[in-house]
N, C-alpha and C positions, 0 to 999 in steps of 0.2 A: 710291678710284677707281671711277668708274661702269663698268658692264659693258653693252656692246651686242652683240647676237648677230644675225648676218646668215645666214639659213637658206635656201640655194638648194634648190629642190625643195620649197618650203614647203607645198604641198598634195598632195605625193606620198604613196605608201603608207608609206614608212619614217618620214616626219615625223609622219604622223597615228597610226600604229600604235605607234611607239616613242619618238620624240623629244619630242613635246608631253607625253605621259604622264610621261616621265622628268623634265621640268622641273616638271610638276605635283607629282610626288612630292617634289621639292626644296622646293616651296612647302609641301606638307603636313608635311614634317619641319622646317620653319622655318629652312632654310639657303639658300633662294634669295635672292640679294642684293635688297634692298628696291628699289633703283633700276634693276634690270635691264630692258632693252628687247629683246624678241625679235621680229624682223621676218622673216616668212615671204615669200619671193619666188617668184612663179610667172609664167609667160608669159600664161596664160589670165586674163582679167579676172574680178574678183570684188569684192564689196563687203565692208567691214569686218564688217557684221552677218552676211553669208553665210559668211564665213570663220570667225567665232567659232562660228556654229551648227554648221558641219561639224566643227570641232575638238571641240566639246562632245559631239556625237553619237558620235564615235570614242572620246572619253574615257570616256563612260559604258560603252561596249562593252568597253573594254580595261582599265579599272581596277577593275571589279567593285565589291566592297563598300567599296573605299577612295575611291570617288567621293563628293564632298560638294559640294552646290550652292554653299554659302557660300564654300568654299575656291576652287572654280572661278571664281566671280564675281570674287574678288580676283585670282586668277591671270590671268584674261582681260584685266585692265587692263595686263598686261605685253605682250600679243600685238598685233601689227599686221600687216595684209596690205599688200603692195606688189607691184604688177604691174610686170614688167620682164624684160628679156633678160639673163641672167647673164654673157653674153659681150660685152655692149656697154658700153664704158667710160662713155659719157655717161649712160646709164641708171643705172649704179651710182653715178655722182657725184650724180645727182639724188636717188636714194634715200638716200645718205649725208647730203646737205645737209638733207633733209626730216626725217630720223629720228635721226641719230646725233650724239653729243656729241664735240666736238673733243678734250676732255681725258680721254676714257674709253678703256678697253681694248676692242678689237674682236675678236670670235671669229667666224670664217667657217666655216660647216658646209657641206661639199660632199655633199649628199644627191642626187647626180646621177651619171650614167654617167661613168667615167673618161675617155671619149673627148673630153669637153669641158673637162677639167681645165686643159689648156693655154690654151684660150681664156679661161677664167675668170681664171686667174692674170694674163694679159696685161691684161684689162679692169680687174682690181683695181689693178694697178700704174698703168695709164694714168689710171684714175679717181681716183688719189690716196688710196686706202684702205689702202695698205700702210704700217705704222709699225713701229718696233722691238717694240712690245708687241702687235702683231696676231698672232693664232693661227689656224691652219687645221686643221679636223678632216675626215678623209677616211675613207670606208668601203671595205671590200673589195667586189668583187674588184679588187685593184690589179694589173691585167695578167692575161694568160693564160699567161705563162711569164716567165722571168727577163729576157729581152730587152725584152719589152713593159713589164714593171715598171720597168726601168731608164729606158726612154724616158719613161714617165709621171713618174717621180721626178725626172728631169732637168728636165722642164718646171716642176715645182713648186720645185725647188732654184734655178732661175733667179730666183725671186722671194722665196722664203722660206728662212730658215736652218733647219737640222735641229731646233734647239730651239724652233722655232715650229710644227712639224708634229706633229699628234697622229693617229696611225693606229690606228683603233679595231678591236679584236677583242673582241666583247662577251663572249666566254667569260672574259676576264680580269677582267671586272666581277662575276662570280659570287662570292658569299661563300665557297663551298666551294673554289673555285680559289685565291682569295686566301689562304684558310686553310691551304693547303699550306705556305706559308712559316712560319706560326705552328706548325703541327703538327710540322714537321721541325726547326726551329731554336730553338723556345722550349721544347721538351720533350727533356730530355737522355736519356730512356729510348729514344728512337728513333734518335738520331744515330749511336751506335756500330754499330747493325745495319742502317743504311740503305745497303747496298752489296751487291755481287755475292757476297760471302762468305756472307751469311746469306739473301739473297733469291734464290729460284729463278727467278722471272720476274715480269713486270709486264704487265697487260692494261689498255688504255685503249679504252673502247667508247663510241661515240655512236650510238644507234639512233633511228630515227624511224619512226612508223607511217604518216605521210602519204606520198603519192606526189609525183611531179613536177607532175602536173596541167597548168595553163597555163604552167608554167615549163619545159616540156619543151625548147623551143628553147634556153633558157639552159643547160639541163643538157647538151644536145648539144655545147655549146661548152666546158663545164667538166668535167662528170663529178664523181663523188664525191671523187676525189683532189684536184682543184683547188678544189672547193667547200668541203670539210671538212678534209682532211688537211693541206694546205699551210699552213693558218692555225690553226684551232681545236685539232686533235689534236696538232700539233707544239708549240704553245704550252703545252698541258697537259703534254706530255712534258718540255719544258724545265724547268718548275717542279717536276716530280716528281724530276728527276735533277740539278738544278744543285748546284754546290758552295756553301757558305755565302758570300753576298755580303759585301763589306766593310761595307756599311750598307744601309738600305732605300731609298736614293735611286735615282733613275732610272738613272743611269750605272752604278752598281754592279750592280743587278739585271740590266740589259740586257747588261752585259759577260759575266756568268755564263751567261745564256741563250744568247748567241751562241757561247760555247765549246762548249755541248752540241750545237748545230746543226752546228758545224764538225767535231765528233767522230762524227757519224752515219756508220755504215758505208755506203759507196756501194752502191746497188743498180743494177746495169747489165744490159746484154743477157746477160751470162754467168750471172747468178744471179737474174734477175727472175722466172723461172718457178717457182723453188723458194721464193722469199721473198715472193711476192705472190699474191693471188687477186682476180680481177675478177668481179663479178656483176651481173646485171640482172633485175629482178623480172618475173615472169609473173603472170597473173591468179590471184586467190586470195580469201581472206576475212580481213578485218581488223575486229576488234571486232564480229563477227557480221554484217558487211556485205560483200557481194560487190564486189570492186574490179577494175578492168581492169589488164592488164599494161602495162608501159612502152611497148611497141610498139603498143598499142591506144589510147594517149592522143594528143592533138594531132591531126594530120592522118592518123594511122594508118600513116605510113611507117616502115619499120624504122630503128631508131636503133642507134648503135654505142657510146654513152656507157655507162660503168659507173655503176650506182646503188648499188653496194656495193663496198667494197674492204677487204681484210685484208692487213696487211703485218707481216712479222717484221723488226723494226728492232733495231739494236744501237748503243749509245753506246760507242765504242772509247776509253774513258778508264780511268785506274787504278781508279776506283771501280766502273765498270760493265762493263768488258770481259768478254765471254763470257756476259752476262746478257741473254736475249731480252726484247724489249719488243714486245708484240703490239698493233698498232693495228687497230681495226675500226670501220667506220661504214657505214650503209646506210639506204635508204628502204624503205617498205612492209614493215618488220619487225614483229614481234609486239607491240612496245611502244615508247613514247617513253621513252628511258632513257639516262642517261650516267653512267659510273662509272670509277673507277680501282681496280684490284684488285692489291694487293701480296701475292704468294704467297711465303711463307717456306719455306726448305728444311726437309725433315722430318728429325727425329732418328731415326737408324737403330739406336738402342740396343734391346736385347732386352726391356726391362722391360715394354713394352706392345706388343710385336711381334705378338702374336696378334690385336690389335684394330686394327692398322695397315691403311690402305687408301689408294688413290690420291687419295681425297677428304678426308683427315684433316689436311692441312697447315694451319698457322695462316695466316690471311689478314687483311689490313687492307683494308677496303672503303670507299672514299670515294665517296659518292653525290653527283653534280653536279646531276642533274635527274631527275625533277621534284621529288623530296624531297631536300634537301641534308642531309648528315650523314655520320657516320663510325661504322663498326662493326668490332670485332675478333672474328673467328671463332676459337674455341679449344675445347679439350677440357675436360670437367668430369666428375667422378664422378657417376654416377647415385645418387640417394638410395635406400637400402634395406639389407637384411641379407644380401646375396649373399656367398658365400664368397670369390669373386674380386672384382676392382674394375672393374666395367663402366663404360665411358666413354660420354659422349654429346656431341654437337656443340651448343655454346652460343655466344652472342655477347654481347659487352659493347657497349652503345650509348653512343657518345660524341657523339651528335648535338648540334646547337646547342640552347641553352636556349630555353624558351618565349618569352622576350623576343625572341630572335633570329628564331624562327620567325614571330613576329607582325610582322615587318619591314614597313615602309611604303615600299619602294623595290624597284627591279630593277637588273639589271646596267648598263643604260644610265644610270640615275640616278647611280650611283657614278662612272662614267666622265665624264659631263658635269660633275659636281661637281669632279672633278680637273682638267678643262680650265679651268674658271672659276678654280680656285686655282693653275693653272700647274704641276701635278704630272704628269710624263710617265711615272711608274713603271709604270703599268698599260697603257701604250701601246707599240706595237711599233716598233723602230728600223728604219731603212732597211737596215742590214747584216743584221739578223735575217731580214727578208723576202727579201733577195737570197740568203742562204744556204739558206733553206727552198725557194725556187724552184729553185735549182740541184739540190738533192736530189730534188725531185719531177720536174723535167725529165728527169733521168737515168732514172727509173722509166718515165716515159711514152715516152721514146725506146726503152727496152728492149721495152716492150709492142709498139710499132710495128714494130720490127725483127724481133721474133719472131712478129708477127701474133697476139698473145695476146688473143683475143676474150673478152668477158664470158660466163660460164656462167649458166644460168638458175636462179632460185630462186623458190619460190612465195610470193606476197604473204601476209603474216601468219605466216611462218615465222621462224626465227632466222638465216636466211641460206642460202647455197648449201652443199650437202654437200661440195663441194671445200674449203671453209673448215674444216669439221670434220676432214676427212682431213689437211689442212694442219697442224692442231694435233696430231692423233693421231700423225703422223710423228715428232713430238718427244716423244711419250709424255705429252701434256698435253691439256686440253680447255678449251673456252670456259666462262666463268662466265656461264651464261644466266639469264634472269629471267622 
C-alpha cells in the first residue's frame, strides 16, 4: 500500500529542524517506503525549487556529517510543496486531488498550533480526506490544563478514532528511554531488586543550558511544569516504574503507564510547599558567556513563570509506596543533560562501616542525553598491599555498543517510522495525558492558592539553593554533573 504524508506547517521551524531530517534519516537507513509522497503545506506562496532549497539548507545545518548530497537528491524526489489554508476544505480537496493516491494510506501531521486543530479536522472531513486508514500525528503542547486538553481532544475525536491518533512525545523515541523496557524486563538480575525494598530513591533530571530567549511569551503561558514535567518527565517516570506489561504492544504498555499516573500521590495546597520548588534564572555565566536573566529577556517586563521546578513525587503502589522519586528540570543550568539515577539502599553491616559515607550507595545511572548509556556505580578494592582493604568508587560501563553509538537516526526518526508502520506503542494515549494534566493542575492550583512564587537562581548554576535544601531535608543530595 502506498503512503502519502500531508504535513501542515510544512515550512515551519519544527518541520525544517526535525521532521524533514527525520524522513531523510529513514531514507539514509533504507527504510523509507520507496513510493512515499511528502507534501508540505503552507499559506505563504513558494516554488518547488525554493522549497527544496530551503529544506536542503536546513538539512545540511541539522544533520551534520550524516548529510549526503546523493541521498538528499533522491530524498528530494519525495518532497512536494503545496500552498493552501489547512482549515479550508476545498483547498485540502484540491491538494488531495493533485498529489495523493486513492488507494494509499494518508498520514496527516499537525505541525501547527492546537488552536486550529478543530478547524483542520473539520476541513479534512468535509474535504473527503478521512478514511479508516488515515492517521493523524499531533505535537505538544496539547492544551494548557486538563480542561483545554479535553476540549482539543474532543475536536479530534469527533473525526478520528483513538487508534488513528498519534500523540508525539519525542523523549519516547530516544534509544535510552526505549531501553528502559529491555533493561528492566530482559535482565533477570534487575527485576527482583527493582522496588522500594531495595531502592532508596530515584532522581529524574532534565537540565538545559539555553534560556527562553524569544520563547519567553510562550514560557509565560506554560512554565517548566507544563513544558517539561507534564509530558517528558512523567513519561520517563512511567517507564521507570511500570509493572511488566503483558506484551510490548501499544495497549499493554499504555495500560501499565496509565496505572502509574493514577497512582501518583496527589500534590495539593496542603503539601505543595514541602514537595515542590519553583525557580527562575537570574543573570549569570553559561559556558564562559554572560547571559541575561529571565526578566531581562523579551520586553524586559517581570515574569511569573518558573524556569525551574523540582518535585518530590511518590507512586503509591505495592512496588513503590514510600520510595521518593525526585523530578527536576530547568533552563540556564550549568549543562545540557538528562539522566535517571537509581540509588540503592546501603548495606548497614559493620564489615566496611569505617569506610561508609553518604556518597557510597550503589547507583544505576541511565544517561538520556547528550550521551546515551548506562553505568553502575559500585565499590571496588584498591590494588595494593595495604593491611586493611581500602575501597574506591568505580563504575561499570554498560553503554551502547559502537554500532549503536554510530546510529543514523534521532528520536523523531523512530517515531515517524512507527507512524508509517501503524505502531502506537511509543505514543501517548488520551487517558495518559488526561491523568498527567490532572496531577499537574493540582500542583499549579496549590502554587496559586499559596502564592508560591519562583525563587531566583544564577544562570550557569545547578539550580536554586532552595532545591538543595529541599533534598537535604530528606538527608539526600542531587546527583549533579
